N, C-alpha and C positions, 0 to 999 in steps of 0.2 A: 444493553448493548443492541438488542433487536429494534428498540424504539429509535435509535440513532440511525440504523441501517434503513428503517422505514421512512424516517423523516428525509434522509438523504434521497432515497428513491423518488419520494413525492416532490421534493425540490428539483431533482433532474427531469422529472416527468412534466411538471407544471411549467418549468421555465424553458423547456426544449434544449437542455444543456447535456445531451447524451454524450457529447464529445469528451465530458470530463470523467466519465466512467473508466476508460482505459488509463488515463492518468492517475486516478485514484488507486486502481488496482496494481499498477506498477509501484507506486509509492508503498503500498501496503506490502507487497512482495519484496521490495529491497529492505523495508524495515525488519520484516521477519527474518530475512537472510542475515542480516547483521546481528540481531538478537540470537539467533540459533547458533551462529558460528563465533560468537564472542569468546568462548572459552576452549576452542578447539584449535587444532594445529593448521586448520586452513584459514584462520582468521588473518595472518599476515598477507596472504594472497588476495583475499577479498578486499582488504583495505587498500591495496595498491590499485585496484580498479577505480577507486574514487578519488 
C-alpha cells in the first residue's frame, strides 16, 4: 500500500501534476463514505446524492 502511494507521489512530482491530488483525495473520501455507510440507515440518503 505504501509503495503505491510512494509511486503515485513520485509520478505527481515528476510530471508536475499536483492538480490531480485533490481529485484523488475526493474520490477516496467518496469511496470510503459509500463503503462505511453501506449497512446503515443513512445509506438511502447518501445514494440520493449521486
